[in-house]
BAKOLBA-775203 format. One line per 8 residues: for each residue x, y, z of N, C-alpha, C. Coordinates in steps of 0.2 Angstrom, whole numbers, plus 5000, padded with zeros to 4 digits. Example, Ala and Ser with C-alpha at 12.3 -4.5 7.8 and 13.67 -1.06 7.14 Angstrom:
5066/4972/5039/5062/4978/5039/5066/4984/5039 | 5064/4989/5035/5068/4995/5036/5064/5000/5039
% end
This chain:
5134/5029/5188/5132/5035/5185/5134/5041/5190 | 5138/5046/5188/5140/5052/5192/5134/5057/5192 | 5133/5060/5197/5127/5065/5197/5128/5070/5192 | 5134/5072/5191/5135/5078/5186/5134/5075/5179 | 5135/5069/5178/5133/5066/5171/5125/5066/5170 | 5122/5065/5176/5115/5064/5175/5111/5071/5174 | 5114/5076/5177/5110/5083/5177/5114/5089/5174 | 5120/5087/5172/5124/5093/5169/5123/5095/5162
5119/5092/5158/5118/5093/5151/5116/5100/5151 | 5111/5102/5155/5108/5109/5155/5113/5114/5157 | 5117/5113/5162/5123/5117/5164/5128/5119/5158 | 5129/5113/5155/5134/5114/5149/5131/5118/5144 | 5125/5117/5142/5122/5121/5137/5122/5129/5139 | 5121/5130/5145/5121/5137/5148/5127/5140/5147 | 5133/5137/5148/5139/5140/5148/5142/5141/5140 | 5139/5136/5136/5141/5136/5129/5138/5141/5124
5132/5144/5126/5128/5149/5122/5126/5155/5125 | 5129/5161/5124/5128/5167/5127/5120/5169/5126 | 5117/5167/5120/5110/5169/5119/5106/5165/5124 | 5108/5159/5126/5104/5155/5131/5104/5158/5138 | 5109/5161/5140/5110/5165/5146/5105/5171/5146 | 5104/5174/5141/5100/5180/5140/5092/5177/5140 | 5091/5172/5137/5085/5169/5137/5082/5166/5143 | 5087/5163/5147/5084/5161/5154/5083/5166/5159
5087/5172/5158/5085/5177/5162/5078/5180/5162 | 5075/5179/5156/5068/5181/5155/5063/5176/5155 | 5066/5170/5156/5061/5164/5156/5058/5164/5163 | 5051/5162/5163/5047/5160/5157/5044/5167/5154 | 5044/5167/5147/5041/5173/5144/5035/5171/5140 | 5033/5165/5141/5026/5162/5138/5024/5156/5142 | 5018/5153/5140/5016/5147/5144/5021/5141/5144 | 5021/5137/5149/5025/5131/5149/5020/5125/5148
5022/5120/5144/5018/5114/5143/5021/5109/5148 | 5016/5106/5152/5018/5101/5157/5014/5095/5154 | 5018/5090/5152/5015/5084/5149/5014/5079/5155 | 5008/5076/5155/5006/5071/5160/5005/5065/5156 | 5008/5059/5157/5008/5053/5153/5003/5048/5155 | 4997/5051/5158/4991/5047/5159/4985/5050/5157 | 4979/5047/5157/4973/5051/5155/4971/5056/5160 | 4966/5060/5157/4963/5065/5162/4959/5062/5167
4959/5065/5173/4954/5063/5178/4957/5058/5183 | 4963/5055/5182/4966/5051/5187/4970/5054/5192 | 4973/5051/5197/4977/5054/5202/4983/5057/5199 | 4986/5054/5194/4992/5058/5191/4991/5064/5188 | 4985/5064/5185/4982/5071/5181/4981/5076/5187 | 4978/5074/5192/4977/5079/5198/4984/5081/5200 | 4988/5077/5201/4995/5079/5203/4998/5084/5198 | 4997/5083/5192/5000/5087/5187/4997/5094/5187
4990/5094/5187/4986/5100/5187/4988/5104/5193 | 4989/5101/5199/4990/5105/5205/4997/5108/5204 | 5002/5104/5202/5009/5107/5201/5009/5112/5196 | 5005/5112/5191/5004/5117/5185/5002/5123/5188 | 4997/5123/5193/4994/5129/5196/4999/5133/5200 | 5002/5129/5205/5006/5132/5210/5012/5135/5207 | 5015/5131/5202/5021/5133/5199/5020/5139/5194 | 5014/5139/5191/5013/5145/5186/5012/5151/5190
5008/5150/5196/5007/5156/5201/5014/5159/5203 | 5019/5155/5204/5025/5158/5206/5030/5160/5201 | 5029/5158/5195/5033/5160/5189/5030/5165/5185 | 5024/5167/5186/5020/5172/5182/5018/5170/5175 | 5018/5164/5173/5016/5161/5167/5011/5155/5168 | 5006/5154/5164/5002/5148/5165/5006/5142/5163 | 5005/5136/5167/5008/5130/5165/5002/5126/5163 | 5002/5124/5156/4997/5121/5153/4998/5113/5153
4993/5109/5156/4994/5102/5156/4992/5099/5149 | 4996/5094/5147/4994/5091/5141/4995/5083/5142 | 4989/5080/5142/4989/5072/5143/4991/5068/5137 | 4996/5064/5138/4999/5060/5133/4999/5053/5136 | 4993/5049/5135/4993/5043/5139/4996/5037/5134 | 4997/5031/5138/4999/5025/5134/5005/5022/5136 | 5006/5016/5135/5012/5012/5137/5015/5013/5144 | 5010/5013/5148/5012/5014/5155/5016/5020/5157
5014/5025/5153/5017/5032/5154/5023/5033/5150 | 5025/5028/5146/5032/5029/5142/5031/5034/5136 | 5024/5034/5133/5023/5038/5127/5024/5046/5129 | 5021/5048/5135/5022/5055/5137/5028/5056/5139 | 5032/5052/5143/5038/5053/5145/5043/5054/5140 | 5042/5050/5134/5047/5050/5128/5046/5057/5125 | 5040/5060/5125/5038/5066/5122/5042/5072/5126 | 5043/5071/5132/5047/5076/5136/5055/5075/5134
5057/5069/5133/5064/5067/5132/5065/5070/5125 | 5061/5070/5120/5062/5073/5113/5061/5080/5112 | 5058/5083/5118/5056/5091/5117/5062/5095/5117 | 5062/5101/5115/5067/5106/5115/5069/5108/5122 | 5075/5109/5124/5077/5110/5131/5077/5117/5132 | 5072/5121/5131/5071/5128/5132/5067/5130/5138 | 5065/5125/5142/5061/5126/5148/5054/5127/5147 | 5051/5126/5140/5044/5127/5139/5041/5120/5138
5044/5115/5139/5041/5108/5140/5044/5104/5146 | 5040/5102/5150/5042/5098/5156/5037/5092/5157 | 5039/5088/5161/5034/5082/5162/5033/5080/5169 | 5028/5077/5170/5027/5074/5177/5027/5066/5175 | 5033/5063/5176/5034/5056/5175/5033/5052/5181 | 5034/5046/5181/5033/5041/5187/5038/5036/5187 | 5037/5032/5192/5042/5026/5194/5041/5021/5188 | 5036/5021/5185/5035/5016/5179/5040/5017/5173
5041/5024/5172/5045/5025/5166/5052/5027/5168 | 5053/5030/5174/5060/5032/5176/5064/5027/5180 | 5060/5021/5182/5064/5016/5186/5063/5009/5184 | 5057/5008/5181/5055/5001/5180/5056/4999/5172 | 5053/5003/5168/5053/5002/5161/5060/5000/5158 | 5066/5004/5160/5072/5002/5157/5075/4995/5159 | 5072/4992/5164/5074/4985/5166/5069/4980/5163 | 5063/4982/5162/5058/4978/5160/5057/4976/5153
5059/4981/5149/5059/4981/5141/5066/4980/5138 | 5066/4976/5133/5072/4975/5129/5075/4982/5127 | 5070/4986/5125/5072/4993/5122/5066/4998/5124 | 5068/5004/5127/5064/5009/5128/5066/5015/5123 | 5061/5020/5122/5063/5025/5117/5067/5031/5120 | 5069/5030/5126/5073/5036/5130/5078/5033/5135 | 5083/5037/5136/5088/5035/5141/5086/5039/5148 | 5085/5035/5153/5084/5039/5159/5090/5043/5161
5096/5040/5160/5102/5044/5162/5104/5050/5158 | 5102/5049/5151/5105/5054/5146/5100/5059/5144 | 5093/5057/5145/5088/5062/5141/5084/5066/5146 | 5085/5066/5152/5081/5070/5157/5086/5074/5162 | 5083/5080/5164/5086/5084/5169/5081/5083/5175 | 5082/5079/5180/5077/5079/5186/5076/5086/5189 | 5070/5087/5191/5068/5093/5194/5066/5092/5201 | 5061/5088/5203/5060/5086/5210/5055/5080/5210
5055/5077/5215/5050/5072/5217/5044/5076/5219 | 5038/5074/5217/5032/5077/5218/5027/5074/5223 | 5026/5067/5223/5022/5064/5227/5023/5056/5227 | 5020/5053/5232/5021/5046/5233/5014/5043/5235 | 5012/5037/5233/5006/5034/5235/5006/5027/5235 | 5003/5023/5240/5003/5016/5240/4999/5013/5235 | 5000/5007/5233/4996/5003/5229/4991/5000/5233 | 4985/4998/5231/4980/4994/5235/4977/4989/5231
4975/4983/5234/4971/4978/5231/4964/4980/5232 | 4960/4981/5227/4953/4983/5227/4949/4978/5223 | 4944/4975/5226/4940/4970/5223/4933/4971/5222 | 4930/4968/5217/4922/4969/5217/4919/4965/5223 | 4913/4967/5225/4910/4964/5231/4908/4956/5229 | 4908/4954/5223/4906/4947/5221/4912/4943/5222 | 4918/4946/5223/4924/4942/5224/4923/4937/5230 | 4925/4930/5229/4924/4925/5234/4929/4925/5239
4931/4931/5241/4936/4932/5247/4936/4939/5249 | 4938/4940/5255/4937/4947/5258/4944/4949/5261 | 4949/4945/5261/4955/4947/5264/4961/4944/5259 | 4967/4946/5261/4973/4943/5257/4974/4936/5257 | 4972/4933/5263/4973/4926/5264/4968/4922/5260 | 4962/4925/5259/4957/4922/5255/4959/4922/5248 | 4961/4928/5246/4963/4929/5239/4969/4924/5237 | 4974/4923/5241/4979/4918/5240/4976/4911/5239
4972/4909/5244/4969/4903/5244/4965/4901/5237 | 4961/4907/5235/4957/4906/5229/4961/4905/5223 | 4967/4910/5223/4971/4910/5217/4975/4903/5216 | 4977/4900/5222/4980/4894/5222/4975/4888/5219 | 4969/4889/5221/4964/4884/5219/4962/4884/5212 | 4963/4891/5209/4961/4892/5202/4966/4896/5199 | 4972/4893/5197/4977/4896/5194/4975/4900/5188 | 4977/4906/5187/4976/4910/5181/4968/4913/5180
4964/4910/5184/4957/4912/5183/4955/4919/5186 | 4959/4921/5191/4958/4928/5194/4961/4933/5190 | 4957/4938/5187/4960/4943/5183/4961/4950/5187 | 4966/4953/5186/4967/4960/5189/4969/4965/5184 | 4966/4971/5186/4968/4977/5181/4973/4981/5184 | 4977/4984/5180/4983/4989/5181/4982/4994/5177 | 4986/5000/5178/4986/5006/5174/4991/5005/5169 | 4993/4999/5167/4997/4998/5161/5003/4993/5163
5005/4990/5158/5011/4985/5159/5017/4989/5160 | 5021/4987/5165/5027/4990/5167/5026/4996/5173 | 5020/4997/5175/5018/5002/5180/5020/4999/5187 | 5020/5003/5192/5022/5000/5198/5016/4996/5201 | 5010/4997/5199/5005/4992/5202/5005/4985/5198 | 5007/4986/5192/5009/4979/5188/5014/4975/5192 | 5020/4979/5193/5025/4976/5196/5024/4973/5203 | 5019/4977/5207/5017/4975/5214/5013/4969/5213
5009/4968/5208/5005/4962/5207/5010/4956/5205 | 5015/4957/5201/5020/4952/5199/5024/4950/5206 | 5026/4955/5210/5029/4953/5216/5025/4949/5221 | 5019/4951/5221/5014/4947/5225/5013/4940/5223 | 5013/4939/5216/5012/4932/5214/5018/4928/5215 | 5024/4931/5214/5030/4928/5216/5031/4926/5223 | 5029/4931/5227/5030/4930/5235/5025/4925/5238 | 5019/4925/5235/5013/4921/5238/5013/4914/5234
5016/4914/5228/5016/4908/5224/5009/4907/5221 | 5007/4912/5218/5000/4911/5215/5001/4914/5207 | 4996/4912/5203/4996/4914/5196/4989/4918/5195 | 4990/4925/5193/4985/4929/5191/4985/4931/5184 | 4980/4934/5181/4979/4936/5174/4979/4944/5174 | 4984/4947/5171/4984/4954/5171/4980/4957/5165 | 4976/4962/5167/4973/4966/5161/4975/4973/5161 | 4979/4975/5157/4982/4982/5157/4977/4987/5154
4976/4993/5157/4972/4999/5155/4977/5005/5154 | 4975/5010/5151/4979/5016/5150/4980/5020/5156 | 4975/5019/5161/4976/5023/5167/4971/5021/5172 | 4972/5023/5178/4967/5021/5184/4960/5023/5183 | 4959/5029/5180/4952/5032/5179/4948/5028/5174 | 4951/5024/5170/4948/5019/5165/4946/5013/5168 | 4949/5011/5174/4948/5004/5177/4942/5004/5181 | 4940/5010/5184/4935/5010/5189/4928/5007/5186
4926/5010/5180/4919/5007/5177/4919/5000/5176 | 4925/4997/5174/4925/4990/5173/4925/4986/5180 | 4928/4989/5184/4929/4986/5191/4922/4986/5194 | 4918/4991/5194/4912/4992/5197/4907/4987/5193 | 4908/4986/5187/4903/4982/5183/4905/4974/5184 | 4911/4973/5187/4913/4966/5188/4916/4963/5182 | 4918/4967/5177/4921/4965/5171/4928/4962/5173 | 4931/4965/5177/4937/4963/5181/4936/4962/5188
4938/4957/5191/4937/4955/5198/4941/4960/5203 | 4947/4961/5201/4952/4964/5206/4956/4969/5202 | 4958/4975/5206/4963/4979/5203/4968/4980/5208 | 4974/4981/5205/4980/4983/5209/4981/4990/5208 | 4977/4994/5212/4977/5002/5211/4983/5005/5213 | 4986/5010/5208/4991/5014/5210/4990/5020/5215 | 4983/5021/5216/4981/5026/5220/4974/5024/5222 | 4972/5026/5229/4966/5025/5231/4961/5030/5229
4963/5036/5226/4959/5041/5224/4953/5039/5220 | 4954/5035/5215/4949/5034/5210/4944/5029/5213 | 4945/5025/5218/4941/5020/5221/4938/5021/5228 | 4941/5026/5231/4940/5028/5238/4932/5029/5240 | 4929/5033/5236/4922/5034/5237/4918/5028/5236 | 4920/5023/5231/4916/5017/5230/4917/5012/5236 | 4923/5012/5238/4925/5008/5244/4921/5010/5250 | 4921/5016/5252/4917/5019/5257/4909/5018/5257
4907/5017/5250/4900/5016/5249/4898/5009/5249 | 4903/5005/5249/4902/4997/5249/4902/4994/5242 | 4903/4998/5237/4903/4996/5230/4909/4992/5228 | 4914/4993/5232/4921/4990/5231/4924/4988/5238 | 4928/4983/5238/4932/4982/5244/4939/4982/5243 | 4942/4986/5248/4950/4986/5248/4952/4981/5253 | 4957/4976/5251/4959/4971/5256/4966/4971/5258 | 4970/4976/5255/4977/4976/5257/4980/4982/5254
4985/4985/5257/4989/4991/5254/4996/4988/5253 | 5000/4991/5249/5007/4989/5247/5012/4992/5251 | 5010/4998/5254/5015/5002/5258/5017/4999/5264 | 5023/5001/5267/5025/4998/5274/5020/5000/5280 | 5017/5005/5279/5012/5008/5284/5005/5008/5281 | 5000/5008/5285/4993/5008/5283/4991/5015/5280 | 4987/5015/5275/4985/5022/5272/4981/5026/5277 | 4982/5032/5277/4978/5037/5281/4971/5037/5279
4969/5036/5273/4963/5036/5270/4959/5029/5272 | 4962/5024/5273/4959/5018/5275/4963/5014/5281 | 4962/5017/5287/4967/5014/5292/4965/5007/5294 | 4959/5005/5292/4957/4998/5295/4959/4993/5290 | 4962/4995/5284/4964/4990/5279/4972/4988/5280 | 4973/4982/5281/4980/4980/5283/4985/4981/5277 | 4991/4981/5278/4996/4981/5273/4997/4973/5271 | 5000/4972/5265/5002/4966/5263/5007/4963/5268
5012/4967/5270/5017/4965/5275/5014/4962/5281 | 5009/4965/5284/5006/4962/5290/5001/4957/5289 | 5000/4956/5283/4995/4950/5281/4998/4944/5279 | 5004/4943/5281/5008/4937/5280/5014/4937/5276 | 5016/4943/5274/5022/4943/5269/5026/4949/5271 | 5030/4948/5277/5034/4953/5280/5039/4956/5275 | 5040/4962/5275/5045/4965/5270/5042/4968/5264 | 5036/4966/5262/5033/4968/5256/5032/4975/5256
5034/4979/5251/5033/4986/5251/5034/4989/5244 | 5029/4992/5241/5029/4995/5235/5025/5002/5235 | 5028/5007/5233/5025/5014/5233/5026/5017/5226 | 5020/5019/5223/5021/5023/5217/5023/5030/5218 | 5028/5032/5214/5030/5039/5215/5030/5043/5208 | 5030/5049/5209/5029/5054/5203/5034/5060/5204 | 5037/5062/5198/5042/5067/5199/5042/5071/5192 | 5044/5078/5193/5045/5082/5187/5052/5081/5184
5052/5081/5177/5058/5081/5174/5057/5085/5168 | 5063/5087/5165/5064/5092/5159/5068/5088/5154 | 5068/5090/5148/5073/5088/5143/5080/5089/5146 | 5085/5084/5145/5092/5085/5147/5095/5091/5146 | 5094/5094/5140/5098/5100/5138/5095/5107/5141 | 5090/5106/5145/5087/5112/5148/5092/5115/5153 | 5094/5122/5152/5099/5125/5156/5097/5124/5164 | 5103/5123/5167/5102/5122/5174/5099/5128/5178
5100/5134/5176/5096/5139/5179/5089/5139/5179 | 5086/5136/5173/5079/5135/5172/5077/5130/5176 | 5081/5124/5177/5079/5118/5181/5078/5121/5188 | 5083/5125/5190/5083/5127/5197/5077/5132/5198 | 5075/5136/5193/5068/5140/5194/5062/5135/5195 | 5062/5130/5191/5057/5125/5191/5056/5122/5198 | 5062/5120/5200/5062/5116/5206/5060/5121/5212 | 5062/5127/5212/5060/5132/5217/5053/5133/5217
5050/5133/5211/5043/5135/5210/5039/5129/5213 | 5041/5123/5212/5037/5117/5215/5039/5117/5222 | 5045/5118/5225/5046/5117/5232/5042/5122/5236 | 5041/5128/5233/5037/5133/5237/5030/5132/5236 | 5028/5130/5230/5021/5128/5229/5018/5122/5232 | 5023/5117/5234/5021/5112/5237/5019/5113/5245 | 5021/5119/5247/5019/5121/5254/5012/5124/5255 | 5009/5126/5249/5003/5129/5249/4997/5125/5251
4993/5127/5256/4987/5123/5258/4983/5120/5253 | 4982/5123/5247/4978/5121/5242/4981/5115/5239 | 4988/5115/5238/4991/5109/5235/4991/5103/5240 | 4992/5104/5246/4992/5099/5251/4985/5096/5251 | 4980/5100/5251/4973/5097/5251/4972/5093/5245 | 4974/5095/5239/4973/5091/5233/4976/5085/5233 | 4982/5084/5236/4986/5078/5237/4982/5073/5242 | 4980/5076/5248/4977/5073/5253/4970/5070/5250
4967/5073/5245/4961/5071/5242/4962/5065/5238 | 4968/5063/5236/4969/5057/5232/4973/5052/5236 | 4974/5053/5242/4977/5049/5247/4985/5048/5245 | 4988/5054/5243/4995/5054/5241/4998/5059/5246 | 5005/5057/5247/5009/5062/5251/5013/5067/5246 | 5012/5073/5247/5015/5078/5243/5023/5078/5245 | 5027/5079/5240/5034/5079/5242/5038/5084/5238 | 5044/5086/5240/5048/5090/5236/5056/5089/5238
5060/5089/5233/5067/5088/5233/5071/5093/5229 | 5077/5093/5231/5082/5097/5226/5083/5093/5220 | 5085/5096/5214/5086/5092/5208/5092/5086/5209 | 5097/5088/5213/5102/5083/5215/5099/5077/5219 | 5095/5079/5224/5092/5074/5228/5088/5069/5224 | 5084/5072/5219/5079/5068/5215/5084/5064/5210 | 5089/5066/5208/5094/5062/5203/5096/5056/5207 | 5098/5057/5214/5100/5052/5218/5095/5047/5219
5089/5049/5220/5083/5045/5221/5081/5041/5215 | 5081/5044/5209/5080/5040/5203/5085/5034/5202 | 5091/5036/5204/5097/5031/5203/5096/5025/5208 | 5094/5027/5214/5093/5021/5219/5087/5017/5217 | 5082/5020/5215/5076/5016/5213/5077/5012/5207 | 5081/5014/5202/5083/5010/5196/5087/5004/5199 | 5092/5005/5204/5095/4999/5207/5091/4994/5210 | 5086/4997/5214/5081/4992/5217/5077/4988/5212
5073/4992/5208/5069/4989/5203/5072/4984/5198 | 5078/4987/5196/5082/4983/5191/5084/4976/5194 | 5086/4976/5200/5088/4970/5204/5082/4965/5205 | 5076/4968/5207/5070/4964/5208/5067/4961/5201 | 5067/4965/5196/5065/4962/5190/5069/4957/5187 | 5076/4957/5188/5080/4952/5186/5079/4946/5191 | 5078/4947/5197/5076/4942/5202/5070/4938/5200 | 5065/4942/5198/5058/4939/5196/5058/4936/5189
5063/4937/5185/5064/4935/5179/5059/4938/5174 | 5057/4944/5175/5052/4947/5171/5055/4951/5165 | 5053/4950/5159/5055/4953/5153/5050/4954/5148 | 5049/4960/5146/5044/4961/5141/5047/4964/5134 | 5044/4962/5129/5047/4964/5122/5043/4970/5120
% end
């Protein structure tokens, strides 16, 4: 896939229609809709609302967040793909839709290569294995031993089939030779009540934000993180790699995209607004509060990033033999 093929649809539209040039000169002339494909209250929602605030401040129009949850983020991401390319609808999508779903499902309702104009990476976060205190283990070694002794008995929650935390759990099962039972939810914010109540024993969390206070209060236990380095929020919790599985690394990432036909000049304005906004202390503090790293890239860099992630996850999914209908 050539970079120009990936992000040039907007540029072509700008060259072919003089009225579009005049429109983008005055853009934005009204509020911009920012679709977040997960429920309100979760870490992705916080990222989206943070981006909406700082970008709106820089562009002089409100950015209004609309939550469209379901299908591991694919429903909201598809809404962005199908929206008019006038700059008034963008989305905060994630690794689950932009790098995993195309290889996991026989058919998805959008094409990552053809339907989106990448704007910028926004943030990254490690996944974490979080368990109810009643779990009969307190570390990854104990989890693996229990799972081997009781195949399929241990249930784990994820924020949806095809999300990075679901794939992290699949990778862990393949790597450790264990069998777990997945329980998909629509988002991380909906998992916590069931995890606290012991309805599910374990969660492969895509962010520590929703569970951190309960972990610190002793109501939940974090036994490992999936990133290559330990989390700043829980420095005493080891990585999976240092717990006996070298090379294990999974991070959830989130980024801004627009419909492919969005003029390049508007994409550049959106990218600049986030790039500048991501430097603001309030934005950095909001991401720190959910144990995420705030990030910014050029549109071209983000296109390259998405392409590399598709290569990585496509290869891994084929290697693991995972396929969902």
